[in-house]
KOLLOMAR-731798 format. One line per field, with one value per residue (C-alpha): residue number from 1; x, y, z. Coordinates in steps of 0.02 Angstrom, whole numbers, plus 32768, in hexadecimal, padded with zeros to 4 digits. Layout:
BEGIN
i: (NUM:...)
east: (X:...)
north: (Y:...)
up: (Z:...)
***
This chain:
BEGIN
i: (1:2:3:4:5:6:7:8:9:10:11:12:13:14:15:16:17:18:19:20:21:22:23:24:25:26:27:28:29:30:31:32:33:34:35:36:37:38:39:40:41:42:43:44:45:46:47:48:49:50:51:52:53:54:55:56:57:58:59:60:61:62:63:64:65:66:67:68:69:70:71:72:73:74:75:76:77:78:79:80:81:82:83:84:85:86:87:88:89:90:91:92:93:94:95:96:97:98:99:100:101:102:103:104:105:106:107:108:109:110:111:112:113:114:115:116:117:118:119:120:121:122:123:124:125:126:127:128:129:130:131:132:133:134:135:136:137:138:139:140:141:142:143:144:145:146:147:148:149:150:151:152:153:154:155:156:157:158:159:160:161:162:163:164:165:166:167:168:169:170:171:172:173:174:175:176:177:178:179:180:181:182:183:184:185:186:187:188:189:190:191:192:193:194:195:196:197:198:199:200:201:202:203:204:205:206:207:208:209:210:211:212:213:214:215:216:217:218:219:220:221:222:223:224:225:226:227:228:229:230:231:232:233:234:235:236:237:238:239:240:241:242:243:244:245:246:247:248:249:250:251:252:253:254:255:256:257:258:259:260:261:262:263:264:265:266:267:268:269:270:271:272:273:274:275:276:277:278:279:280:281:282:283:284:285:286:287:288:289:290:291:292:293:294:295:296:297:298:299:300:301:302:303:304:305:306:307:308:309:310:311:312:313:314:315:316:317:318:319:320:321:322:323:324:325:326:327:328:329:330:331:332:333:334:335:336:337:338:339:340:341:342:343:344:345:346:347:348:349:350:351:352:353:354:355:356:357:358:359:360:361:362:363:364:365:366:367:368:369:370:371:372:373:374:375:376:377:378:379:380:381:382:383:384:385:386:387:388:389:390:391:392:393:394:395:396:397:398:399:400:401:402:403:404:405:406:407:408:409:410:411:412:413:414:415:416:417:418:419:420:421:422:423:424:425:426:427:428:429:430:431:432:433:434:435:436:437:438:439:440:441:442:443:444:445:446:447:448:449:450:451:452:453:454:455:456:457:458:459:460:461:462:463:464:465:466:467:468:469:470:471:472:473:474:475:476:477:478:479:480:481:482)
east: (7FF5:803B:801F:7FA2:7FC5:7F35:7F74:7F15:7F79:7EE9:7E9A:7E5E:7DFF:7DFE:7D66:7D1F:7C6D:7C7E:7C13:7CC1:7D22:7C93:7C77:7D24:7D2F:7C85:7CE1:7D92:7D19:7CB3:7D55:7D81:7DFA:7E1D:7DBE:7DC2:7D9C:7D6A:7CDC:7CA1:7BEC:7B85:7B21:7ABB:7B4E:7BE7:7B58:7B3E:7C06:7BFF:7B84:7C14:7C9A:7CEE:7D19:7CE6:7D26:7CAF:7D3B:7DD0:7E76:7F1C:7EF4:7E72:7F18:7F51:7EA0:7E85:7E53:7E95:7E51:7E29:7EEE:7EFC:7E80:7EE0:7F63:7FD8:8087:806D:8129:815C:8114:80F9:8080:7FF6:8015:7F66:7F80:7F28:7E9A:7E7D:7E0E:7E27:7DBB:7E38:7EC0:7F60:7F20:7ED7:7EFD:7EF6:7F46:7FCF:7FEE:7FE9:806E:80E0:80C2:8104:8063:8046:7FD3:7F74:7EFB:7E45:7E4C:7F0A:7E90:7E09:7E97:7ED4:7E25:7E06:7EB1:7E68:7DE2:7D97:7D56:7CFA:7D0E:7C90:7CD7:7C8D:7C54:7B9C:7B37:7BCC:7B4E:7ABB:7B23:7B9E:7AF3:7AA2:7B1A:7B40:7A7B:7A78:7B0C:7ABA:7A03:7A75:7AC5:7B67:7B5C:7BEA:7C47:7C07:7C59:7C08:7BF0:7B26:7ACE:7A4E:79B6:79E0:7A79:7A5A:7ADC:7B79:7BC4:7BB2:7C22:7BFB:7C56:7C73:7D0D:7CB7:7CC2:7C64:7CAD:7C97:7D3A:7D3E:7D9D:7D92:7E2E:7E8A:7E9F:7E4D:7EFA:7F27:7EA0:7EC6:7E12:7DD4:7D4E:7D5D:7CAD:7CA9:7BF7:7C34:7CC4:7CA4:7CEB:7CAF:7D34:7D96:7DE6:7E58:7E44:7E81:7E44:7DE6:7E78:7EB5:7E24:7E33:7ED3:7EAB:7E21:7E98:7EF5:7E72:7E39:7EE9:7EF3:7E40:7E4B:7D97:7D55:7C99:7C77:7BE8:7C03:7B78:7C06:7C63:7CFF:7CF9:7CDA:7D73:7DEA:7DC0:7DEF:7D5A:7D45:7C87:7C1B:7B63:7AF5:7A50:7A63:7A17:7AAF:7B41:7B7F:7B8F:7BA7:7AFF:7A6D:79D0:794E:7892:78A0:7806:77EB:775B:7719:7762:7802:7865:785F:78C8:7904:79A8:7A1A:7AB4:7B35:7A95:7A36:798E:79AB:7901:78B5:78D7:785A:78B6:785B:78E1:78BE:791F:798C:7A1C:79F5:79C8:7A7A:7AB8:7A59:7AAB:7B59:7AFF:7AB6:7B72:7BD4:7B3A:7B4D:7C17:7C01:7B8D:7AE2:7A54:79F3:795B:79A6:79F2:7958:78EF:796F:7976:78C6:78BF:794E:7909:7993:7A22:79F0:79FB:79DF:7925:78FB:7852:7861:7793:7707:76EF:7648:7624:76C2:7741:77EE:788B:7941:79CD:7A7F:7A8D:7B00:7B4A:7AE7:7ADD:7A9F:7A32:79EB:79D1:7980:78F7:78CE:78AE:784C:77DA:77AF:7789:7702:766D:76A7:76A5:760B:766C:765B:76F3:77AF:7814:78C9:792E:79D9:7A61:7B08:7BA1:7C5A:7C8A:7D04:7C6F:7BF4:7C64:7CB3:7BF1:7B99:7B41:7B2D:7AD5:7A63:7A1D:7A06:7961:78EF:787F:785B:77D5:780F:78C8:7904:79C3:7A1D:7ACB:7B65:7B92:7C52:7C8D:7D21:7D55:7D96:7D39:7DA2:7D34:7CC4:7C1E:7B9C:7AE7:7A8F:7AFE:7AC4:7A1B:7A2C:7A7E:79FE:7982:79A7:795B:78CA:783C:7820:78C5:78CD:796A:7960:7A18:79F2:79E8:79B6:7913:78F8:787F:7801:781C:77E3:776C:7705:7735:7727:766B:7600:762A:76DC:7779:7808:78B1:793D:79DB:7AA0:7B1F:7B27:7AB9:7A0D:79BF:79BF:7920:78B6:78A3:787B:77E5:77A7:77AA:772F:76B7:76B8:7683:7607:75B3:75B8:755D:74E2:74C2)
north: (8002:80B0:8139:81B8:827E:82AC:834B:83AF:8386:8369:82D6:82C4:822A:81CE:8188:81D6:819C:80F2:80C1:80AA:8132:81A6:8179:819E:8248:8286:825D:82C5:8352:836A:836A:83F6:83A7:83F7:837D:8362:82D4:827F:81F9:8205:8221:829D:822F:8249:821C:8298:832C:8309:8301:83BE:83F7:83E7:8437:83BC:83DB:8379:8351:82DF:82AD:8252:82AD:82E4:8389:837A:8368:840F:846B:841D:84C1:84B9:855E:84E2:84E0:8582:8587:84F7:84EB:8493:84BA:84ED:853A:849B:848A:83C1:83F0:8423:8393:833A:827F:821D:818F:8105:806B:7FBB:7FFA:8073:801B:805B:8096:811C:81B7:820A:819A:8191:823C:823F:81B2:821E:82B4:8260:827A:81FC:8187:810D:808D:80C6:802D:8091:8131:80AE:8061:811F:8150:80A7:80D0:8185:8153:80CE:806D:7FE1:7F7A:7F0B:7E84:7DDB:7D9E:7DCA:7E31:7EC9:7F54:7F32:7EF5:7F8E:8013:7FBF:7FD2:808A:80A8:8053:80C0:816D:813D:8126:81C7:8184:81E3:8185:81A3:8130:80FC:8068:800C:8037:80DA:80F1:817D:819E:81E2:8205:81AA:813C:81A7:821C:827E:825B:82CE:821D:81CC:812D:80FD:807D:803D:7FB0:7F4F:7F03:7E56:7E55:7E83:7E56:7EFF:7ECB:7EA5:7F45:7F8D:7F7F:7FC1:7FB8:7F3B:7EC0:7E7E:7DD2:7D9D:7D04:7CD3:7C8D:7C83:7D14:7D59:7CDB:7D60:7D89:7CEF:7C50:7BE8:7BF1:7BE1:7C88:7CD6:7C8C:7CC0:7D8C:7D65:7D2B:7DC2:7E48:7DD3:7DDD:7EA0:7EBB:7ED3:7E8F:7E15:7DF1:7D69:7CFE:7C46:7BF4:7C0A:7B69:7BAC:7C4B:7BD0:7B68:7BF2:7C8D:7CB7:7D1D:7D8E:7D86:7D0E:7D0A:7C7D:7C59:7BB0:7B88:7AFE:7B68:7BAC:7C4B:7CF4:7D2C:7CC6:7CE7:7C7A:7C5C:7CC0:7CFA:7D40:7D97:7DF2:7EA1:7E5C:7DDD:7DCA:7D6B:7D4E:7D6F:7D1C:7D5B:7CE7:7C84:7D16:7D47:7E06:7E10:7E1C:7E76:7EA6:7ED9:7F14:7EC4:7E0C:7D53:7CEF:7D54:7E0D:7DB6:7D82:7E33:7E7F:7E05:7E4E:7F09:7EB0:7E74:7F07:7F81:7F1A:7F22:7FD0:7FD7:7FED:7FD3:7F41:7FA3:8025:7FBC:7F6F:7FF2:804A:7FA5:7FA4:803D:8029:801F:7FCA:800C:8041:7FA4:7F24:7EE1:7F93:7FD9:802C:8028:7FDB:7FB3:7F72:7F1E:7ED5:7F17:7F36:7F16:7F3E:7ED1:7ECA:7E17:7DBD:7D2F:7C87:7C81:7D3D:7D16:7C7D:7CDF:7D78:7D05:7CAB:7D4F:7D82:7CE8:7D13:7DD0:7D9C:7DBD:7E5A:7E9F:7E32:7DD4:7D27:7D0B:7D32:7D57:7D6B:7DCF:7DA6:7DF9:7D88:7DFD:7DCB:7D31:7CF2:7CE6:7C9E:7C1C:7BE9:7BD9:7B90:7B07:7B60:7BFC:7B73:7B38:7BE1:7C07:7B9B:7C17:7C6C:7C3F:7C82:7CB1:7D2B:7D2C:7DAC:7DAA:7DB2:7E6B:7E6B:7EF7:7EF9:7E4C:7DFD:7D45:7CCB:7C2F:7C36:7C43:7CC9:7CEE:7C5B:7BD2:7C0A:7C0E:7B5C:7B18:7B72:7B20:7A5D:7A9C:7B1A:7B03:7BB5:7BFB:7C9B:7CD1:7D93:7DDD:7E76:7EEE:7F78:7F12:7EDB:7F5F:7F3D:7E89:7E97:7F12:7E7B:7DEF:7E3C:7E01:7E5D:7E2E:7DEC:7E29:7E44:7E40:7E8C:7E36:7E5B:7ECA:7F0A:7F7D:7F1E:7F9C:801D:7FD2:7FED:80AA:8089:8018:808C:8119:80A0:8080:814C:817B:80D3:811F:81D0:818C:812D:81D2)
up: (7FFF:7FD3:805B:802F:8067:80CA:80FC:8071:7FC8:7F50:7F00:7E42:7E22:7D6E:7D72:7DF5:7DB9:7E09:7E9D:7F0E:7ED1:7EDD:7F81:7FB9:7F50:7FB1:8053:802F:7FE8:8081:80D8:8075:8013:7F64:7F06:7E35:7DBC:7D20:7CD0:7C3E:7C59:7CD7:7D4B:7DF3:7E3B:7DEF:7E0C:7EB9:7EC2:7E5F:7EE5:7F71:7F15:7EA5:7DF3:7D83:7CD9:7C58:7BF1:7C14:7BBB:7BEC:7BE9:7C8B:7CF7:7CC3:7CD0:7D93:7E0A:7EAE:7EF1:7FA0:7FBA:7FF0:806D:80C5:8141:80B7:8074:7FBC:7FBB:7F52:7EB4:7ED3:7F6D:7EFA:7E85:7E8E:7ECA:7E40:7E76:7E05:7E0D:7DE4:7D2D:7CF3:7C7C:7C42:7B8C:7BE6:7B9C:7C57:7CB5:7C30:7C56:7D00:7CF3:7C6F:7CE2:7D92:7DDE:7E80:7E55:7EE3:7EC6:7F12:7F91:7FD2:7FF4:8044:80B6:80E1:811D:8179:81C6:81F9:8250:82C8:823E:8226:8177:812E:80C2:807B:7FC6:7FD7:8042:8069:801B:8089:8139:812A:8105:819D:81F7:81D3:81DB:8283:82B1:8272:82BB:8369:8364:8348:829D:823A:8191:8107:8072:801C:7F8D:7F6F:7F70:801D:8023:80D9:809D:8002:7FA9:7FBD:8040:80D2:813D:81F8:828B:8300:82EB:82A4:81DD:8196:80FB:8087:806F:7FC9:7FA4:7EDF:7EC2:7F4D:7F84:802F:8072:807F:8114:81DA:821A:82C6:829B:8210:81D6:816E:8136:80C4:8056:7FAF:7EFA:7EA5:7E38:7DD3:7D65:7DFA:7E67:7E2A:7EBC:7F52:7FB9:7F7C:7FBA:805D:8082:805C:80D7:8158:812D:8148:81E3:8247:8216:826E:8322:833B:82C0:82B7:823E:81FB:8234:81AF:812E:8138:80F4:8171:81FB:81C7:81A5:8200:82AC:82F0:838D:8380:8316:82DF:8282:8252:8292:8339:835C:8329:83DA:8392:83E8:838B:8354:8302:8328:82E8:824A:81E1:8152:812E:8084:80DF:8116:819B:8249:82D7:8387:83AE:8438:847E:84C9:84FC:853F:84DB:84A5:844B:83A0:8310:827A:81CF:8138:80D6:80A0:80AB:8118:80D0:8110:81CA:81B7:8187:8208:8290:825F:8282:832E:836A:832F:8386:842E:841A:8419:84B3:8468:84B0:844F:844C:840D:837A:8354:8345:82CB:8263:8259:81E2:817D:80C5:8065:7FE7:7F32:7EBD:7F62:7F32:7EFB:7ED0:7E39:7E14:7D93:7CE8:7CBF:7D5C:7D7C:7E01:7DC6:7E3D:7E28:7E84:7E68:7E7A:7DFE:7E57:7E72:7F12:7F23:7E86:7EEA:7F9C:7F2E:7EE6:7F8D:7FDA:7F44:7F42:7FFF:7FC8:7F31:7FAA:7FD6:7F21:7EF2:7E7E:7E35:7DD2:7DFA:7D4D:7D68:7CDC:7CEB:7C8D:7CB7:7CED:7CBB:7C4E:7CAE:7D4D:7CDC:7C8F:7D3C:7D98:7D02:7D52:7DE7:7D85:7D2D:7DD8:7E37:7DEA:7E2B:7E74:7DFD:7D88:7CFC:7CD4:7C3E:7C14:7BB4:7B6C:7BD4:7C17:7BF5:7C80:7C1B:7C0B:7B70:7B53:7B5F:7B8A:7AF9:7B79:7B47:7B7E:7B0A:7B4E:7BF9:7BCE:7B7A:7C1E:7C82:7C2C:7C5B:7D0E:7CEB:7C81:7C64:7C0D:7B81:7B49:7AF8:7AC5:7A7B:7B08:7AA0:7A80:7B20:7B5B:7AC8:7ADF:7B9D:7B7B:7B2E:7B9C:7C4F:7C89:7D1E:7DCD:7D98:7E1C:7DA5:7DDA:7D6A:7DA1:7D8C:7D91:7CF7:7CA3:7C88:7CF5:7C7D:7C35:7CCB:7CAD:7BF3:7C3C:7CB1:7C28:7BCF:7C61:7C6F:7BBD:7BD8:7C57:7C11:7B75:7BC9:7C30)
***
């Protein structure tokens, strides 16, 4: 890890509009650092950054680095007598490649260049930090924890990989020593973090583009665990149980002997309920607006952390009961011709299965009779590696619609495509459709979707761009009827 200068030196983000990059930029801007950045398009995320004083470029060209204005430097107690002190620190993510012209200019001009994880590690070090790691559930768990701390008056700083209505985005600057951060394992950068509290939700291979084996991934989590002062982990995951030394454990299994256990799980059309036990003693009940066993497990992680911080259980339970979830995590988007449209980020077979299982329980809430799953596979490497798991994860859906694979910048070296996935899914599911053209998907769905469908758009790519198109068609239809 390269050391980041947090004494006042400017920052420039190449690819500032990304969900992880923008959260970091927002915190720095709110802390009154000079911040600038570039992206290839304007979004509500870049507009939010501009509203807090960030200079945004809508192209990624070498000239950007010569147009940065650092007016904030003058107001900081920072030595600007040396020219290199005014030179921005360049922050990039894994998505920025060597052929990026702006990046090449930074290299050629001798700028200090850092990965976004270096900056996150520096901020984690700067706070009494809670870093949430795991293959699945990071965004929901970190959001639950941040919301709980906020509702309990602990005013946390938040850096997460999803947007939450409570703080109107993917980041907030608090006034307390606490920082809640989502710690990503996808590129191995998890080992850079040394938090006060490390939370591990589960460990499962999800990025075969980076890891050759599960053992490699386990080593990353073991190093992260060793660098956390307190480790809170879910022992329902056999990989965690066998390989991670946890300070506190949580589980949905009454016989697990975990420190925190959820019993008597109940799923209703409007959420979930459970009875919570702490070291063999009954704490009380929780009621969540979130659905599924996996979200009760996520809530257990928040409870374990809250109790470690000395919070009363009834205050924790009250806070958790009003959390509505992060965006793109079973997010209600509207209706089309009597069908409810839900957007969800699930892109791994286990995530898809859990999301569909939770959706099945909520059919009565939406007065739905049929569960329709529309899935855009994400990455060739993931689709090829987990082909059989994908084939069998849609069992809870009544209908499955598959698209071609969203490459996420990968080259297809496997020969896999969406049609091959569809053929494999058909071996396990009676109603599977394949539609490879996203540009005509809206017209296809407009005819296909029926009233009283609960329609889920699943995936980490751009499938959800179809949702506003359907909502527009619905609005136009209602206007004509009126």
